[in-house]
Backbone as ProteinMPNN parsed JSONL, in Angstrom:
{"seq_chain_A": "MEESEFRERVTHVLEEVRPYLNADGGDVEFVRFKEAGGVLEVRWLGTCRICPISKLTLRAGVERALMNGLPEVRRVEAVEE", "coords_chain_A": {"N_chain_A": [[20.491, 329.101, -152.624], [21.224, 331.559, -150.236], [24.445, 332.566, -148.985], [24.529, 333.457, -146.321], [22.209, 332.344, -145.257], [22.789, 329.628, -145.473], [25.044, 329.481, -143.793], [23.814, 330.068, -141.376], [22.185, 327.804, -141.053], [24.187, 325.845, -140.798], [25.38, 326.699, -138.425], [23.262, 326.285, -136.664], [23.069, 323.45, -136.653], [25.62, 322.815, -135.649], [25.354, 323.854, -133.101], [23.877, 321.904, -131.888], [25.676, 319.775, -131.484], [27.701, 320.948, -130.111], [27.544, 321.117, -127.17], [28.489, 318.584, -126.332], [31.12, 318.621, -127.145], [32.058, 320.864, -125.763], [31.906, 319.935, -123.162], [34.235, 318.577, -122.74], [36.083, 320.542, -122.976], [36.441, 321.41, -125.564], [35.693, 322.588, -128.954], [34.094, 323.513, -132.06], [34.252, 325.122, -135.243], [32.676, 326.57, -138.102], [34.248, 326.814, -141.231], [34.338, 326.929, -144.164], [32.319, 326.209, -147.081], [32.566, 324.038, -149.72], [30.976, 324.048, -152.45], [31.012, 322.664, -154.922], [32.008, 320.029, -154.475], [30.562, 319.352, -152.282], [31.78, 319.576, -149.82], [32.223, 320.365, -146.515], [34.074, 322.439, -144.472], [35.567, 322.476, -141.29], [36.93, 323.815, -138.238], [38.796, 322.674, -135.544], [38.661, 323.596, -132.111], [40.054, 324.559, -128.928], [40.513, 321.825, -126.673], [39.911, 319.904, -128.549], [41.587, 320.237, -130.697], [43.924, 318.877, -130.093], [43.173, 316.385, -129.399], [43.357, 312.85, -129.386], [41.298, 311.328, -130.449], [39.881, 312.893, -132.191], [39.382, 312.568, -134.927], [37.587, 310.442, -134.993], [35.485, 311.617, -133.585], [34.876, 313.611, -135.401], [33.896, 312.157, -137.655], [31.877, 310.392, -136.566], [30.289, 312.034, -135.025], [30.196, 315.007, -135.547], [30.271, 315.151, -138.433], [28.196, 313.363, -139.094], [25.95, 314.638, -137.904], [25.928, 317.072, -139.337], [25.568, 316.166, -141.986], [23.09, 314.948, -141.772], [21.486, 317.138, -141.145], [21.925, 318.924, -143.209], [21.383, 318.406, -146.342], [22.918, 318.966, -148.62], [25.536, 318.672, -147.899], [28.181, 316.525, -148.318], [30.5, 315.556, -147.276], [32.612, 316.095, -144.44], [35.382, 317.929, -143.432], [38.213, 318.474, -141.352], [40.143, 321.371, -140.939], [43.2, 323.255, -140.545], [43.708, 325.925, -140.825]], "CA_chain_A": [[20.415, 329.536, -151.25], [22.222, 332.571, -149.893], [25.514, 332.109, -148.09], [24.181, 333.748, -144.928], [21.21, 331.359, -144.836], [23.492, 328.359, -145.304], [25.863, 329.63, -142.581], [22.888, 329.991, -140.238], [21.805, 326.395, -140.92], [25.362, 325.153, -140.27], [25.502, 327.107, -137.026], [22.199, 325.606, -135.912], [23.458, 322.046, -136.475], [26.78, 322.774, -134.752], [24.874, 324.112, -131.743], [23.377, 320.637, -131.341], [26.798, 318.925, -131.065], [28.637, 321.748, -129.314], [27.603, 320.778, -125.735], [29.305, 317.388, -126.139], [32.515, 319.046, -127.302], [32.357, 321.789, -124.668], [32.029, 319.176, -121.91], [35.637, 318.18, -122.612], [36.937, 321.706, -123.211], [36.661, 321.615, -126.988], [34.668, 323.263, -129.736], [34.274, 323.42, -133.503], [33.665, 326.255, -135.945], [32.518, 326.476, -139.543], [35.249, 327.565, -141.984], [33.813, 327.206, -145.502], [31.645, 325.121, -147.779], [32.945, 323.909, -151.133], [29.732, 323.571, -153.055], [31.266, 321.748, -156.04], [32.131, 318.648, -153.991], [29.74, 319.16, -151.094], [32.684, 319.422, -148.673], [32.136, 321.414, -145.505], [35.299, 322.461, -143.673], [35.444, 322.977, -139.923], [38.186, 323.953, -137.501], [38.72, 322.286, -134.135], [39.106, 324.594, -131.146], [40.248, 324.035, -127.579], [41.153, 320.517, -126.539], [39.656, 319.083, -129.743], [42.734, 320.373, -131.611], [44.99, 317.937, -129.743], [42.569, 315.126, -128.949], [43.702, 311.731, -130.255], [40.128, 310.726, -131.1], [39.122, 313.93, -132.895], [38.918, 312.055, -136.224], [36.384, 309.669, -134.706], [34.455, 312.598, -133.242], [34.492, 314.278, -136.643], [33.075, 311.266, -138.493], [30.726, 309.81, -135.883], [29.458, 313.052, -134.378], [30.034, 316.264, -136.273], [29.898, 314.907, -139.83], [26.863, 312.741, -139.132], [24.947, 315.664, -137.604], [25.867, 318.026, -140.444], [25.0, 315.516, -143.165], [21.662, 314.748, -141.514], [20.803, 318.426, -141.121], [22.178, 319.687, -144.43], [21.51, 317.395, -147.393], [23.928, 319.329, -149.617], [26.853, 318.306, -147.378], [28.528, 315.134, -148.643], [31.658, 315.177, -146.453], [33.108, 317.152, -143.549], [36.82, 317.826, -143.219], [38.811, 319.416, -140.398], [41.283, 322.107, -141.471], [43.933, 323.928, -139.48], [44.009, 327.311, -141.167]], "C_chain_A": [[21.54, 330.542, -150.988], [23.239, 332.016, -148.911], [25.144, 332.334, -146.628], [23.141, 332.754, -144.401], [21.866, 330.0, -144.6], [24.315, 328.384, -144.022], [24.991, 329.5, -141.332], [22.453, 328.547, -139.992], [22.957, 325.573, -140.347], [25.498, 325.439, -138.781], [24.466, 326.396, -136.162], [22.569, 324.142, -135.639], [24.636, 321.939, -135.512], [26.377, 323.044, -133.305], [24.35, 322.837, -131.081], [24.514, 319.747, -130.829], [27.76, 319.635, -130.117], [28.666, 321.386, -127.83], [28.471, 319.558, -125.443], [30.793, 317.725, -126.243], [32.942, 319.941, -126.14], [32.562, 321.064, -123.346], [33.467, 318.744, -121.659], [36.601, 319.32, -122.929], [37.224, 321.994, -124.676], [35.526, 322.358, -127.656], [34.999, 323.066, -131.211], [33.655, 324.665, -134.129], [33.654, 326.002, -137.442], [33.574, 327.346, -140.214], [34.704, 327.943, -143.354], [33.099, 325.967, -146.046], [32.053, 325.16, -149.239], [31.784, 323.229, -151.846], [29.959, 322.528, -154.14], [31.342, 320.29, -155.581], [31.272, 318.348, -152.785], [30.56, 318.987, -149.824], [32.556, 320.641, -147.757], [33.387, 321.325, -144.631], [35.026, 323.108, -142.326], [36.834, 323.073, -139.31], [37.927, 323.55, -136.058], [39.268, 323.413, -133.276], [39.293, 323.917, -129.788], [40.932, 322.675, -127.587], [40.908, 319.605, -127.734], [40.826, 319.145, -130.724], [43.804, 319.323, -131.343], [44.465, 316.568, -129.319], [42.898, 313.988, -129.92], [42.5, 311.072, -130.94], [39.285, 311.758, -131.858], [38.637, 313.457, -134.269], [37.646, 311.231, -136.055], [35.22, 310.608, -134.381], [33.958, 313.303, -134.494], [33.532, 313.403, -137.439], [31.78, 310.837, -137.803], [29.781, 310.85, -135.277], [29.171, 314.238, -135.264], [29.571, 316.02, -137.713], [28.487, 314.325, -139.927], [25.77, 313.774, -138.894], [24.798, 316.637, -138.771], [25.243, 317.406, -141.689], [23.505, 315.245, -142.986], [20.881, 316.059, -141.599], [20.923, 319.238, -142.396], [22.409, 318.714, -145.587], [22.559, 317.713, -148.458], [25.357, 318.992, -149.177], [27.092, 316.819, -147.627], [29.683, 314.624, -147.784], [32.044, 316.38, -145.596], [34.582, 316.888, -143.306], [37.271, 318.867, -142.2], [40.03, 320.051, -141.044], [41.949, 322.857, -140.338], [44.216, 325.387, -139.768], [43.289, 328.303, -140.315]], "O_chain_A": [[22.662, 330.379, -151.468], [22.943, 331.124, -148.116], [25.422, 331.482, -145.783], [23.187, 332.367, -143.233], [21.536, 329.305, -143.639], [24.294, 327.426, -143.25], [25.4, 328.886, -140.347], [22.364, 328.116, -138.842], [22.737, 324.701, -139.506], [25.706, 324.529, -137.978], [24.771, 325.957, -135.052], [22.399, 323.656, -134.521], [24.648, 321.063, -134.648], [26.997, 322.515, -132.382], [24.378, 322.711, -129.857], [24.335, 319.036, -129.841], [28.537, 318.993, -129.41], [29.756, 321.349, -127.26], [29.126, 319.508, -124.402], [31.617, 317.174, -125.513], [34.04, 319.798, -125.602], [33.318, 321.534, -122.496], [33.876, 318.564, -120.512], [37.794, 319.093, -123.127], [38.149, 322.742, -124.994], [34.532, 322.712, -127.022], [36.046, 322.522, -131.561], [32.668, 325.201, -133.626], [34.518, 325.306, -137.975], [33.776, 328.493, -139.814], [34.61, 329.126, -143.683], [33.255, 324.854, -145.544], [31.908, 326.181, -149.912], [31.645, 322.006, -151.836], [29.167, 321.594, -154.263], [30.79, 319.409, -156.24], [31.249, 317.214, -152.308], [30.12, 318.345, -148.871], [32.754, 321.782, -148.174], [33.715, 320.257, -144.115], [34.353, 324.134, -142.228], [37.79, 322.48, -139.81], [36.975, 324.012, -135.428], [40.216, 324.099, -133.659], [38.755, 322.838, -129.538], [41.814, 322.412, -128.404], [41.631, 318.625, -127.914], [41.035, 318.211, -131.498], [44.518, 318.919, -132.261], [45.239, 315.696, -128.925], [42.739, 314.138, -131.131], [42.673, 310.335, -131.911], [38.109, 311.519, -132.134], [37.585, 313.9, -134.73], [36.734, 311.314, -136.877], [34.101, 310.406, -134.854], [32.763, 313.563, -134.635], [32.468, 313.865, -137.852], [30.706, 310.914, -138.398], [28.606, 310.566, -135.045], [28.034, 314.451, -135.684], [28.59, 316.615, -138.16], [27.687, 314.757, -140.756], [24.766, 313.786, -139.607], [23.682, 316.989, -139.153], [24.464, 318.065, -142.378], [22.743, 315.308, -143.951], [19.745, 316.08, -142.072], [20.119, 320.137, -142.643], [23.532, 318.249, -145.781], [23.038, 316.802, -149.133], [26.281, 319.024, -149.989], [26.309, 315.969, -147.202], [29.834, 313.419, -147.584], [31.828, 317.53, -145.98], [34.982, 315.762, -143.009], [36.777, 319.995, -142.185], [40.86, 319.355, -141.629], [41.342, 323.074, -139.289], [44.924, 326.028, -138.99], [43.455, 329.509, -140.498]]}, "name": "protein", "num_of_chains": 1, "seq": "MEESEFRERVTHVLEEVRPYLNADGGDVEFVRFKEAGGVLEVRWLGTCRICPISKLTLRAGVERALMNGLPEVRRVEAVEE"}
């Protein structure tokens, strides 16, 4: 699969969870996908960067949605770069 097609699929899934994050002043963006381990990296934006429950949101919301929508994703990690 081409990188642009994969990026488009990621964006589509993130659009599904984005309204929940935006409601509290936060957001998330795709950074990169490490195909070898199936790790998708995202970056928190807005209030999500400082939210004490962002790890829970990552696992229970963002990661679950991405893994359901993209079978090649095995784990999602938040990065700060």
